[in-house]
C-alpha positions in Angstrom: -0.9 12.1 103.4 0.0 8.5 102.9 -1.5 6.7 100.0 -1.0 3.2 99.4 -1.7 2.4 95.7 -1.5 -0.8 94.0 -0.4 -2.1 90.0 -4.2 -2.5 89.6 -5.1 1.3 89.9 -3.1 2.3 87.9 -6.0 3.3 86.0 -7.9 5.0 88.9 -5.3 7.3 89.6 -3.5 8.4 86.7 -2.6 11.2 87.9 -0.3 10.0 90.8 0.9 7.2 89.0 2.3 9.6 85.8 4.1 11.9 88.5 5.6 8.6 90.1 7.4 7.8 87.1 8.7 11.2 86.7 9.7 11.2 89.5 11.5 8.4 89.4 12.7 9.6 86.0 14.0 12.6 87.4 15.7 10.4 90.2 17.4 7.4 88.8 18.5 8.4 85.1 18.3 12.8 85.7 20.1 12.7 89.0 21.9 9.7 90.0 22.8 8.6 86.1 21.9 5.2 86.5 22.2 3.6 83.6 18.6 2.2 82.7 16.0 2.7 80.4 13.7 5.7 80.0 10.0 5.4 78.5 9.1 7.9 76.0 12.2 10.0 77.1 9.7 11.3 80.3 8.9 8.1 82.5 10.9 5.1 84.4 9.2 2.3 84.6 10.1 -1.2 83.8 9.2 -4.6 84.7 8.3 -5.0 88.5 5.7 -2.2 88.1 3.0 -4.7 87.8 -0.7 -5.4 88.5 0.8 -7.4 91.9 3.3 -4.4 92.5 2.2 -2.2 95.8 3.8 1.4 96.3 3.7 3.7 98.8 2.9 7.8 98.9 3.5 10.9 100.8 1.5 13.6 98.8 0.3 16.5 99.4 -3.0 18.4 100.1 -4.2 19.1 96.5 -2.9 16.2 95.4 0.6 16.4 94.2 3.0 13.2 95.3 6.4 14.1 97.1 7.2 10.8 97.4 7.1 7.0 96.5 8.0 3.6 97.4 7.6 0.4 95.1 6.8 -3.1 97.1 7.1 -6.7 95.6 6.8 -9.9 97.7 9.7 -11.5 97.3 7.6 -15.2 96.6 7.1 -13.2 93.5 10.0 -11.5 90.6 11.9 -8.9 91.6 15.4 -6.9 91.7 16.6 -8.9 94.2 16.0 -12.1 92.2 17.0 -11.2 89.6 18.2 -7.5 88.3 21.0 -7.4 91.3 21.2 -11.3 91.6 25.3 -11.0 90.8 25.5 -8.2 93.1 24.5 -10.6 96.0 25.1 -14.2 94.6 23.4 -16.5 97.7 20.9 -13.8 99.3 18.1 -14.6 97.8 15.0 -14.3 99.8 11.9 -15.7 99.2 8.9 -15.6 102.2 5.5 -14.9 101.2 5.7 -12.5 104.6 9.1 -10.9 103.2 8.9 -7.8 100.7 10.7 -5.7 99.0 11.9 -2.2 98.9 12.6 -0.5 95.2 12.3 3.3 93.2 13.0 5.5 97.0 12.8 8.3 95.1 11.7 11.7 96.7 13.1 14.0 94.1 13.2 18.0 96.2 13.4 18.0 99.9 10.5 20.4 100.8 9.7 20.6 103.9 11.8 19.0 106.8 11.0 16.9 110.2 13.1 17.8 113.7 15.3 14.7 112.0 16.2 16.6 109.4 15.1 13.9 106.8 12.1 16.1 104.7 8.4 15.0 105.6 7.5 13.0 102.2 10.4 10.4 102.8 9.7 10.4 106.5 6.0 10.0 105.2 7.4 6.9 103.4 9.0 5.0 105.5 6.3 5.6 108.1 3.9 4.2 104.6 6.2 1.4 104.7 6.0 -0.1 108.2 1.8 0.3 108.0 1.4 -1.1 105.3 3.3 -4.4 106.4 1.4 -4.2 109.9 -1.8 -4.0 108.0 -0.7 -7.0 105.4 1.1 -9.5 107.6 4.2 -9.0 106.5 7.5 -9.5 108.6 10.8 -7.8 106.7 11.2 -6.4 104.4 14.4 -6.0 102.3 15.7 -3.6 100.4 19.3 -2.3 97.9 20.4 1.1 98.5 22.7 3.3 98.0 24.6 3.9 101.2 23.7 7.2 102.2 20.4 5.7 102.7 21.3 4.4 105.8 21.4 8.1 107.6 18.1 8.5 106.0 17.5 4.9 108.0 18.2 5.8 111.3 17.4 9.3 111.7 13.7 7.3 110.9 14.5 5.2 113.8 14.0 2.5 111.1 16.8 0.0 112.3 18.3 -2.5 110.4 20.9 -5.1 109.3 23.2 -5.2 106.6 22.8 -8.6 105.0 25.8 -7.5 102.6 28.1 -4.6 100.5 29.1 -4.5 97.6 31.2 -1.6 95.6 30.1 0.0 92.1 32.7 1.9 90.0 29.9 4.7 88.9 27.7 4.8 92.6 30.2 4.0 95.6 28.9 1.5 98.0 25.0 -0.2 97.8 24.0 -2.0 100.9 21.6 -5.0 101.2 19.7 -4.2 104.2 16.4 -6.5 106.6 14.5 -4.4 108.6 11.5 -6.2 110.8 7.6 -4.8 110.8 6.5 -4.3 114.1 4.6 -1.7 116.7 7.6 -0.8 118.0 9.4 -0.2 114.8 5.7 2.6 114.0 6.3 3.8 116.9 10.3 4.1 116.7 9.5 6.2 113.4 7.0 8.2 114.4 8.8 9.2 117.3 12.4 10.3 115.3 10.1 12.0 112.8 7.1 13.7 115.0 4.5 11.6 112.5 1.7 12.0 115.3 -0.7 9.3 114.9 -3.1 11.2 112.8 -1.0 10.3 110.1 -1.9 7.6 108.4 -2.5 4.9 105.5 -5.4 5.9 102.7 -6.4 3.0 100.4 -6.6 4.0 97.3 
């Protein structure tokens, strides 16, 4: 199932937040070897995990977290405007209807959909689209490793690459943008096989 949480839900949904921050540490620090700090050697939490932050989660029927992504409105301080600003100078976007997606984390492949992408990753991408439709979002931006572009394509998510940055340790990093629409929702559902019964559940 797809869950929608806000940063201010943390005290009420502490188990899901605990799992999510552990996932992020496993993915970004342990696996990808990003040079970012951990919290207590267990979690990956940073300054962008605020009360106004939104999270889309893929959760199994018993409440086990399978994957997640973080969403921040671009009128607020977000990663492209600060942490990644030197990678993409001149590409800062600020609009109340444009949100930034970061920290896309699916630690284990698990069940695969017919497109060869894990159900968790497919649900997270669909959830971003559904959140956007409900919240009046026009576009979502993301800064991601180039390998993610293949996942996007397999999931029916067409996006525009606004810029590329070559790193020594992590290959090419892309700055992408996609439009939120019912057509996008339909394309994701068709590509992933996620039916109309799979919808966003608020906390």
